[in-house]
N, C-alpha and C positions, 0 to 999 in steps of 0.2 A: 834658428829655436826661435823666434820668434812664428817665424810660416811656420812651423812643426805645434804653434799655438793658438796661429790662426786653423792650420787644417784642422784640429784637433775640436776649436770650439762649431767647424761646423757640420762635422760625425756627428759631436752631440747634437746640432738642432739637429737633424736628420734623423735621428733617432727618436728626437722626443716627435718631431714632424711625422713620423711610421706609427707611433704608437696610435694604437684602435681609442678613440673617443667614446668612454664612458657610458653604459647607457644606463636610460634612468630607470629609476626604481617603478612601478609597476602603480598607480594610481584608481581611488576607485572609480573615477572617469573612465578608467580607460578598460574597467570591467564590462561596458557598456558593449561595446565591439569585440570579446577574445569571444573566437569562435572557436567548438567544440564538438566532436561525438558525442551525442545524449548515453547518459547510461545505459538505458532503455529505447529499444526501437528502434536503431538510429544506425544500425548493420546489416547486408544480407545478405547471401549469399545465393549463387544462383542453381538450381538443383545440376545441371553436369558441371556445373564448378568453373564455368569459363568468364565468369560477370562478379564482380564483387560491386555494391552499392552503401555507400557511409553517405551523415548526413552532418550537414557542416550548421549546427544552431548557433544563437546569439541572444542578448537581452533584450536589446534593445534596436535592431537592425536585422535584417531578414536573411534569415537560412539559404546554403544552394546543396543542393544534392548529389554526388559523382558517384559516376556510374563509370568504371573501368575493368576492362579485359584479365586476367589473372596472369594471361602468359604474356603479354606485351604491355608498350607503352599506354594503346588509345585507351581515350577515357574523353566522356561527356560530363559537363557541369553546365546543371538547371537552378535556377531562380527556384523555391517553394512558399513566399512569404515568410508566415511565423509561423508553426505546427506547434498543436499546442503538446499531440503524438506525432510523431512522420509514420506515413503511408506505404508502404510499398511493399510492389506485387510480382516476382519473376511468373512468366506463364512456364507449366511442368514442363513447355520444349527445349526452355531457354531463350527460346527468340524474342521475348515478347517482353518490358517492363512495363506496368503502369506506378500509377503515384498518384498520390495527393495534391494538389498545391492550394496554398491556404492566401488567404487576402496578409499586402505586406502592410507593416508594422504600425505605419502614417493612417494606412485604410483601417486598419481596425479598432487606432486610438478615437479618429475622427466619427467611427459607427458607434465605441461607447456614449459619444455625448449625446446630450438632449438633443430628441430630435431624427440622431443619427438611425440609419438599417443594419441589419446585419448582412456580410457580403462571402455571399455563398461561395462553400469548395469548389475546385477544378477536379479535373485527374489529369496528365498526362498519360497519351499509350505512345510509346517507343518502340520501335520495328530496329532492336540490336544492330544490327549489319548493318545499316542506311544510318540513322540518328535517324534516322524517320518518325515527324512529330506529329500525334494528332492527339487536338481537344477537344473536352467535351466542360462545359458550363453546368453549374446548380450541381455538381455530384454527392449523396451523402453516403454512398457506400460502391464497395466497385467488387468484383469477383470475375477470374480465369475459369472457361470449363471446365476444372482440376484435367489427367492427365488427356483429354483428346486435344486437349488447347487450341479448339477450334474458334473460339468467342472470345468478350467481354462481355460482361455482363455491367451493367451501371444504372443503380437504382438514383434516380432524381429527387432532388427536395422540390417543393412545393413553387411556382413560380413568387418571385418575391422576398426567396431566401428563407421562409419558416420551412418549417420541417413537416413531414406529411401528415403529423399529428398536431399542429397548432392549432388545430379548431378545440382540439381535448374533448374531454365526454368519449358524447354520441358522434363526434366526425369525424364523418370517410378519410380514411390513411392509410387508402392510396395513392399513387404518384404513379408519373411517366419511368416505365423502362426500356433502358437504351438496350439491345442485341445487337451489338457490333461485328460481327464479321472477318477477322482477323485477313482471311485470303483472298477475299472481293473485296472490302475494308467499306463495304455495306449498312446501313445500318438500318434495322427495325425496333419499329416506337410499339410496345404492349400499356396502354392503358391503368392506370386502375391496380396497379400490384401494392399490395403493404408489403409484404417479404418474400422474398427467392434467394434458393439459393442450389449450387451445382450437388450432382452425386461424386463418389469420388473416382467414377470414371471419367467422368463430364459430358455422359450419354445423354441422362436427363436432365430439365431445369423443373425444378418445382416452386411457384407461383400463388399464393394468395391474391384472391382480388378482393379488393374493398373500395367500393361507389356511392355517393351520394345514395341515399334511401334505402343501399341494399342492394341496390340490383346489378342482377347478376353475380354478389359474391362467390366466390366460391375457391374451390383447389384444383389447379393445371397443372397437367405436366406436356410439356415441348420436349419432343425429339430432337434431338440439335444436329441428330444426323439427316432427319425425314425433314424438319422441319413441322411437322404433325404437330397439334396439341390440343391431347386430350382432358378435356370438366370430366373429373374423379367425380365431384358434389360439386353443389350449387343449393344453396338456399338462403334465405333470409334473415341471414348469420353473419357474426363472425368469424372468419378462420383468424390461426394464429398458433402460433410456437410450432413454426417446419423444426425437422430432424431428421437427417438423412442418418444410417447407423453406417457407423465404420467405411464397412464397408461396401458402403451403397445401395445395400440389396431389398434395404427397406425404408420405410419415412413414416413418421408417427408429424401428427398435428392435432389442434383443439380447434374445436366448434361452439361459437359458444350462442345462443338464442335468450333475447328480452322473456322476462317472466314478470309483468306487472304483480303479482304475488309477495316477487320476493326487490330485495335492492341488488342485491348481486344474479349475473349470471347462469344460466343452467349451460353445464359444458359436456362437452359430449368429445368421445375421443375418435381417429379417426388413423385410422395402418393402409398403406400400401405396401403392394409386395409382389414379386416374381413380375418382373418387370422385363418381359415379353412383346407383342406384338399388343397384347392388352393386358393392362396391367391389373393388379388384383386390390379390390375396395374392402378393407373391416372396417366395419363400424361398432360403434359400443355407443348408447344411449341411456345412460343410466335410470333415467325418467320408461323408457322401457321394461326396464330390471324391475321390476316391484319387491319381489319374491328377494333376490340377490342382491341386492343395492342396500346401504342401510336409511332408512325416511330420515327428509328433513335436511343432506346434504347433497351434493354435486361435483361434478371432477372440479378440482380449481385451479386455476389459472395461470395461479403463479409457480406452478412446475412445472418440466418438460417434458414432457412423454417422450419412449424413448421405448423401442423392442427390444426383447432378448437375442441374443443370438442366435439360435434356431429357429427365429422366425413363429416363436409359437406364442406369446404371450407380449403383452405392453403391460406396458408401468407409469404412471403417473399419481397424481398426488387430488386427495376428495379431502374438502372442509363443507362446513356450514353456509344454509344458506339460510340468509338472514331476512327474515320477513316487511313487505315494506311498510310500514306505519297507516293506521289507516287514514284517508282524508278526516280533519277535525271540519267539523259541519258549522257553516260559515252562520255569523251572528247576524240576528234578523234586523233590518236595516231599522236604525231609529224611526222614532216617532218624529213629525215633521212637529217642532217647534207653533202650537196656536197660541204659543202664550203670545198676546201683539205687544210688540217690541217699543218703552216708550221715547217719543220723542226728550228732548235736551227741553225744550216750555213743557214736558206733563212731569218729566224728571224736578225742575223746580218749581210747578208748582205743589209737589207731593212734597219736599221736600218744608216748603212756608205752610204748609195744613199741618205741619207732626211740630205740634206743642214741647215736645224736647226738649228742641234744639234751644237751648240756652247761652252753650258759650261755642269759642273754636272748633276748642276739640268735638262736641257733639253734633256741631255741622261737618267737620270732618268722616267722622261715624257713617252720620246718614248719609253720605254721600255714597262714601262704602258700601252700605245695604242698597242702595238703590241700582248701582249697579251690577252688584250679584242676586237680589233677586230680578234683574234682567237678564239675564244671562242664564243662570236655574238649567231650566229645563232642556236647555242645549248641552251644554255639558251633564247632564244627567242622561244624554242617548245616545250622547262620546263617549261613554266609559269602557276602559277593554277591564280584560283583567292579565297586565302587564306582569303582574306579580316574580319579578326579579327570585331568580334561584341564586342559591347560592353558591361558590367556586370553592369545593374543599376537597385536599385528600387527607384520607385516611391511614397514618404512620401505625400499624399494629406491629408487637412483636412477636409473632409467628408469622411476621413477613417472611414467605421461603427469598425472595427478591426485594428490594431496597425497594419503595412508592417509586424512591426516584430512576433506577433501573428499570421497573416497570413501566416508566414515565419513552425514556430512552427506546425500546425492546416494544412499545407502542403495536409499532403497523407491524413486526416480524409476530408478533402473535397475532394482528387480526388476519395476516395471512396464513399463521401456521394451517398446515394440512399432512395428511398422511397419506403418506406412500402404499401406492394398492396396484394389482396388478387385473387386466380379465384375462382369462385362459381361451382365445380362439380354438381349437378343438373343440373343448369342451362347454363353452360358451360359461362362461362362470367366471362368476366374480367374484374376488377375494382383497379384502384390508386387511395389512399387512403390521401398518402398525397404527396405533389407536393414543389417545387421553392417557394412558398407562405407562407405553411405551413406543415416546411419538418419535423417535429417530431410529431411522432405521437404515441401515446401509447396503444396498447390495452385491455379493461376492461378486468377482467372476464366473459367468459361464453362468448364472440365473438358478445354480441351484438350491443357493440359502441368503438367506438377508441373516446379519447383525447389528440386532440392536442394542443400543443403552436406553438406562432409567432413571438420571441422578436424584429423585422426585422428594425418595427417603435422607436425600444427606446434602441438597440446593440449601436451604437457610445454613446447616453446618459452615458448608463448602464458602456460600457464602461471607462470614463472621471472620473462618482462619486463614482463608486463603487453596488451602485442602480439599483436591476436585476426588468425588472416591464416585462410580457410578454402578450398577448391576446389567449384566451381560446379559445376551436373548440371544436365541438362535431359533430359526422360519426359515420351516422346511418351506420353501417355497409351493413348489409343487401340489401343498396341501393347507398349506395357511400354517401348521400346526407349528407353536412358540413353547421352546424350551429356557429356562433358564438356565446360565452356567456357571456362572457368576457373582460374585453377592460381596457388594462391598469392594470391589476391584479400586484397589488407588492409582490413583494419574498423576504420578509427580512431577513430568512433562509428556510433548506431544508424542513422545517413542513408547510410552507403553502403553497406548491403546491397543488392538488386534488391529490388525493387520496381515490381509489377504492372502493367499495363495492364486497366482494367476489359472490355476486349475479349478478354483472355487471351490475344496473341501477343507480346506484348514485354513489355519490365525493365528500368528504368534502374537506376545503378550507377555508383560514384561510384571513377575511377583517378587518382592522382597529384594533380594539381588540378579534375580535368575531371569535367563527368557525360558517361557513357558510355547510348546505349542496344543494348541485343542484341532482333532480333527472329527469333524462337525456330520463326518455317516457311520463313526465309529461309536460320537460319543466321551471319548477320551483325551486326557488331558498327560503332557509330558514335558520334566522340567529339563530342552534342551542343553543349559550349558553348565549342570549344575560339575561335570568333570572338566571340561574345557579346565587346561591349565593356564589364565588368563581371569582378569574382573573384566566385566561389561558396567559394573558403573562409573557414574559421571563423576571420579573425586574432586575435578577440576569448578563442577557448580556449588558456589557459596550461600544460596540460596536456602532458606529453614523448606526442606524441603527434604523427605526420607528416600537416600539410594535411588538419584534418579540414575535410567542408562542412560549412556552412551545409542548414540541411532542407529538403527539399522539397513545398513548398504543398498537390501533388496532379497525377493526371492529369486532364484535361478528358474528359469526359466518353464526346465520341468518336476518346478514343486518338490521336487526330493531333498530341497536343500535351501538354505539361506546366508546371508552375507551380512557376518557382522563384521563393526568397530567394536574396536577397547580402546578409541580408543588416541592411537597407535599405527595397528597392523590388522587386516581387514581378515577376519577368521569364515572360513569352510565351516561349515556345523547339518550336518543331516538332521532332521525328523522325521527316519525311525533309526531304530534301535540296532538292527540290520537289514543286509541287503539281502537278496532271494533264496540265495545259497547259503543264509543263516552266519556270514562272518559278520562278526561287527563293524559297525560303519564310528568310525572315531571323528573327529574333527580336526581339521588344517587350517597352519595360518598358513594362508599365501603368501603374503607380504614379507615377512621374516624377521625384519633388520629395522621394522620397523622402533619398533621398543627400546630394543638398543644404541640406534646410533639417534634415537630421539627425534627422527621425523615420524611427521604424522601426513599418516594418506587418511584424506579427511574427507576428499571427494571421487566420487564414481561419477566421468561423463558421460549422460546417454546421449550417442550419437546416432542413433534411431529415435524419433519420436514417436516413432508408432509400434514400439516393443513393448513384448508381452511376457514383462520379468527377465531378467538376464542369463541372455544365451552363454553360457559359460566356453562354449567350444568357439565364442569368438574370442577376440583380446577383446581385455579392459582395461582400459588407459583412465590412469587414476588422479590425483592430483596431490603435489604432496608438499608439504612446508615445513623444514626444517625451526623447533619450537625454540633454539636460542642460538639460530645463526642467521634466521630471516626469509633465510634461502627458502625458493619454490620452485614449484617444474610440475613439469608431466611426467610418471614412467606409467609402461607398459605392463601387464599382465598376461601371462599365457599360460592356461590353463591344460595339459593335456597329458600323457605318461607320467611326464616330468612338470614343474611350475618352474617356471622364467620369472624374475620381476624388470623388468631393464631401463634404469632412467634411462629420458629420451630430451627432457631439458632438464637444468637443477641450472640458478642462477642470483646473482645479487640482484634480485625483481621481483615484481608482483605479475606473474606469469598464470594466464590462466582464460577463462574463455575459449575450450576449445568444441569445436562444430566439424560438423562431417558433409560435404555437399549430400545431399537423398538421392543422384544418380553416377557419382563418382567417387577413386579416391584423394579426391581433392580436400584438402584439410586446413582452418583458417583457426589462427592461437593470437591469443596478447598478450603482449607485454608491457610496461610500465615501472618508472623508478620516481622519486620524489620528484627529479629533474628534471624527466624526460617523462615528457605526455605517452600515455596509451598508446600504440602503433598496434595494429592489425597483421599479420602474416599468414602467407601464401604457404602451401606444400604441396604437394607429391604424391612424397616419399608417409608411407601408414609410419614411419619411427618419425616423424616430423622432422628429418632432417636438410639440408639444404634451403630455408624455406628466402620469401622473397616479400621484402616489406611495401604491404598495400596502401597505409595511409599515410597520409601528412594531419596528422590529428595540431588543434592549438599550434594554425601557423604563426602566428602573432609574440610569437615563446621569443624568437630569437631577435626583438627591439625589446627587450625588457634586462632590466638584471634582475637572476634569480636566482634561490640557494647554490649557495659551491658545494650541497650535498649532504651527507646526514652520518651522522655518529649510535650505536648500539650503547647503550650504558647500561651493565652491570649491576646491582643494587640487592642488601638484606635487606629486609623492613626490622622493624624495632622486638617484633614475632617469630623471625628465622626466615621467614616465609625468603624461598629465591625469585630473583623479580626484577624486571631490563623494560628499561623505557627508552624512546627514539628522542634523540638530539638532536635538530634541524638545526644547519648551519644557516648565515645568513651570508646575502648576495655578496661578494668580493671581501670576504672572506680573509682573515691575513692570519696565520700561525701565531698566538702568544697573543692577541690583541685579546679585551674580553666584550664581548656587547651588552646591549641589555635584552634581555629575555624577559615571552612570558611562556606561562608553564598552564600547558592545558591537559582537562582527563576526564575521564566518564571509564571508569571502571577498568576493566582491559583491552589500549590500544596498540601497543606498543607491535604487535602484528601488524598497524599500518605507514612501519618503516617507509619500505618501499611505493606505498602510493601515492599517487601524483593527485596533487591537490589542485581542479579547476579553480581558478578566480573566478568569487562566485559572488552574490550575494545572497546570504545565507538566511535563516530564518531565525539563526541565534544572535549572527553579524562579526560571526567569525569564520578567518578563512587563513590558512594555514601558509599558502605562496603568497597572498599579499603582504603577510608580514617578513618574511622573509628577502623576502626582493626587498623593504625596506629595512631594511637594518637590523633589524631582529633574529635573534635566537627564539627556535620556539621545541620547548619540551615537554615528551608527551608518558607520563608514569604511569607503568602498573601501579589499579591499585587493590586485596584482595580482601575480602570482608570477614570479620571474627561474628560468631552471632552475639547479642545486645549490644552493639560498639558500633554500629555503621559509620557516625564521626570521627571518632578515636583511630578505629583501622583507615581515613585517611593521613591521621598524624603521625602515624606508624607505617605507613607507607610512601607519603608524596615527601615527608623532611628527610627521611637517606637516601631517595632519588636527587632528590635537589642537594642536598650534602657529593655524591657521589659524581652527577654531573657538575658541578662547581672543580673537582680533581679535573677534569680535562682543560681549562684553560680559558673555556669557551664563553663563558659566562662569568657577569658583571653579578658580583655578590651582591652591591648596593644597588643593583639593578631590573630587579625579579618580581613579575608579573604574576597574575594569578586569574587563572577567566576557567567558567564553564557555566551550562544548564544543566537545567532540570535535577538531575541530578546531581551532578556536578556542580551545579550551580549551587548545590544545600553545600557538598563538598568544600566549594568557595566561601560560603557565609561559615561555616563553620571553624575552614583553617586558621581567618584571620580572628578569630577569637584565643587561638591557643596559642599563634607566633606570630612574634614582630618579622619574619625571614623574608616577607614580602612587601614591593613600596608601594604598591597597589591590584586592586583587585575592583573583577567586576562578574558580578555573578547573577545569570538569566533565571529568571519562573525558580527562587529556588524555596524549599523546606527550609521555615527556621524557628520552627515549635512547633516537634515529634509529637504530645500528645494534643496540643489543639489539631493537630495534621490529621491525624488516626481518625478522632469524629468525623471528617469535616467528610462532602460527597467528590468523587473523581468524575465532577462532569460529565463529562466527553461519553463516559461508560455510564454512569448514574449508578457503580458498587461503592465500596465503601474503603475510603485508600485502610483501613483496616487491615481489610487480608491479602492487600498488597504489601503492607506490613507485615502482618508475620509470616505471606508462605510467598512473600516475591521479593523486589525488589529493597526493601526495607530493614530482614532481616532485624526483626525486632520480636521479641514476646509479645504478648498482651500488655499494656504497663501499667495495673493493676499488679499483674505478674509480679513485673521487676520496674516502677517505678522511677528510680534511682539512674535505668539503664538509660531513659527516656529525658532525664532529666540534662545527666550525662555527655548526651548526643544531639545535647537543640541548642541550636547556634544564641534561641534569645534568653536564655540561662545564662551566660557567659559574656552580654554580649556589651557591660563592663570593663574586659579586656581589651576589646579592638585599639588599633590606635590606627589600619589600615586604611588609607581611603579608600570608597564602596562604590561601584557604577552598580547599579542596578535595574534591571529589566524584570518589570513586571506588567502585565495588559489583565486590563478589567473582566477581560471571557475570558478565562484560561481556564478553560475546563481538564484542566493535569491538577495545576497546583493552584489551588483558591488565591483569589490577586489579596486576600486577608491575610495573606504567609508575608509578603513585601510587604505589608504595610506596618505591620506587625515591627517586621526588625528594622526600617524605617524610621518610624513614630519614636521606637526606642533610642535609637542612635541621635533622632535629631534632639531626642528630647535628653540626652545624656553630651548635646552638642561634638557629634564625630561628623567629618565629615563625612555625607552621602546625600550623592541624587537618586533617584530614583525616577526611571522614565517607562511612563505608560503610555498606549499606544491605544484608540479607542478601539474597542470593535475585535481586535488581538485574541486573538487562543493563546498554544501557549507557547507559540512559537509563533513567526512572525511571518504572513502568509502576503500579504502587500507589498507589491513590491516598490512606491515611495518608499513607505515602516522601513524595508528593510536595505535597500540607500539612508537611509534618514540613521539608522543607528550605529552603522558600520562603517559610517565618519565616525560619530560622535566617542565608539568605542577607542576606533584607537586614537584619534584626538586625547580622550584622554590617559591612553599608557602613552602619548604622547610628552607628554607633559610630566608626568611623576616619571618616567624612565629614560627620558631624551631631553630633556630640561624648557621644553618649549612653551612660551605661552599659554598658560589654561585659557582653555573655552571660556567664553563670557557666559556662555550658561552653564559650569560648571563654579567657575570665581565669585558671580554672583546671582545667577537664578535671573529668569523671563519672566519676567509677570505675563497673570491671562491675558492683557488688552493688546502688551507688544506680540504674541507667540504669532500670529499671523507671518509680525512682519519679519518677524527674528524666520519664522520658517521662507517664508518667499526667499530668504537670502539665499540656502541651503540647498534649491531646489536644483540639482543638475540631470541636462537630457539630451540625447542626442542631435 
């Protein structure tokens, strides 16, 4: 028996030894080395689908680019420094890849210090078959020559690292352009190039030359087959804004010359077409068109010119010429002072001779008088008219835009220009937009222009946040303009005009329906009144009337539009009858969306050059389960029969579908809260048999991570059926309760499957770090009732938390809440209505709805009033319902606060004024409530500077650790930090790689 016990003990010991060591929680310092694929620009698929490139970037160490084959395990890895934005390009034949290599992080930091010099970027060119690398230094931009794929062009920065325009003003903008022959590996240098661009085929390279003294300036075309360079125009001028047509059969640009009469330059338009042995140059110089072109104006350099599709017209902008100020006459030289300056002895003699000097005071006056008299003549001669001008802004009640808005838009207003055109054959200039209709959008095929004017409604819109415009149609051939809609209401983006691919019609929203306007017949027709569904976005709870669901798009034949009712996609014909007189009816293409509560919420545009939706090809649609949170991709085929086939449908966030340009190779992504986004490749049009391409977030396995998610269903106090996403802590054990942070911002339960890369955010919040450190995180949905934005949070959040408590995951005695901006408002309000929460952190909160209504949204210069009435505030004007403002303002309930509050509010906040945080802080302080406000100097609505992000992230977790985990309170909370000790306090908290 003794031996048996000994054996059993050895077995237990062996089992204990075999158990894996618990993984550590991820700390804020660990974020520094976290590698992940950037959200934007971090991936690319080669045109032939055989290669895939992706970037793994970090915070304070260098990134790397991985280039790998999609069909096998071939992989190349390149360090690329610390990119601000990755730049990767495959050649059109997929034989080459070029990418930017940036300065290393440590070198960037050194360069940023006083006396440091900027470090220019490099470009690496890699031959994919051999992994042969060629380096190029000091590269500003680069491009392969389109479909020809014979050369790589590299525009360099000026030597020393500064850009070509570093001199500013009239300094030459040209620099060296390298043309690298991919076949021979030979490189040619072309000097003084300011801009360059290849046509689509890659047969032609356009270059603008900009040299010192404008010597040899012009526009040149290089034939990439023969190597011959043609100078199409040259002058003592500046050439800019190169713009090829999409087909590559036309090139437009601007030519600017100085005129001493004006502050701005005189600008003309150049067009080049008929690219044969000798391309044709078209010029339009407004100065030579005294009859057709408006006086006192010129072509604007602030709008890129372009050709019409038929190469018959050039489109560009025009703006006013501003007269140069006449040189003020220099004041006449002051007459020489002929007054003899007195010597000290003479001054003393003069004073002695003055019999009025009786006292010490008299002596001081005499001395001053002598000094004044001796310099009076000189001072008089030097006197200038230096009258100071007042610095004043006048705010008038009739201003259509607030003065603050005008200040924000001052540069935009100065650059205001009006779209115009030049008919080449008729040699005729036509101004299409003007001061009465400033905005005109040219419809496809350039037959019509759709203009809008809000001048009659701009003042009212700036007050209540409801936008209206008059809509005009201009016939471009003649310039004839006609108003087709008066006071057209724009409750959201989708309610404006959306033109057809053939450029003859547009759809728009009115009331509760989509309409179509035919610009050729000048007739309108209600498209959706007979469709057995509603296209009103009933989930939009802003204070706008019947906003529409978004349009999916026009069919490529312009005979129908695809519209979403929020669930299904409908094909709606734009004509009442077909050519045989048969009535045309709308068709529900997806069928089961509303029935099965699946949203077909996005169409993937797999061909970036498409013109409308080709219904003869399969349509790939993103799908989302409203209540299951599943997502996927479905394929829609429209033929004699309509079929919808689910291709992917998973408990994950599935999306980002793309297709190779020249192959049936597809890439898509999927992620969950516990598994980072990974990209998968397949050659199946049904997306089967996928292969994982990426290894995103490679450090994930080193740390403790969330154990998973739960979906919590609940009903608000007002009867709304809602959901919340519950994220389990690392090491979760069934039956054990955990400290929990509740986070919210309107509706976010759809993020249940979103992976959150550990990061220093602008708000200090990151759910992955909290779950890694033993917290549960709960994110409930909030829907809003008019005139009760604060109470809506109470009606939704409290029942959500009560429902989440039933899961057994949350420790009811250790719940904290956090939100930023609008979420910060919800936080600051909730703690006035409940003591459910043990700690609260509010970032940039609105706290006094009355004073907030009348403040300026400084980032845009607009009034908060229009945001309150027409957007997120969901309130009427305060004088229409003072009680609603009082009822929903945290400041008016401040006496009821019992929850310790950590406030973040920055002095340069341009969204929620700093005074909102100060009001709440000082009121709480006056009432001796536990509150700390953290302010970062010069920061806006969120934290932008990395040191500040790191600092606040740590502080917020220290705050929650104390109140929800019982850790010792940090001294900055318990005692505060005197100003004179602040520097020492900060020094002890800094962490870097």
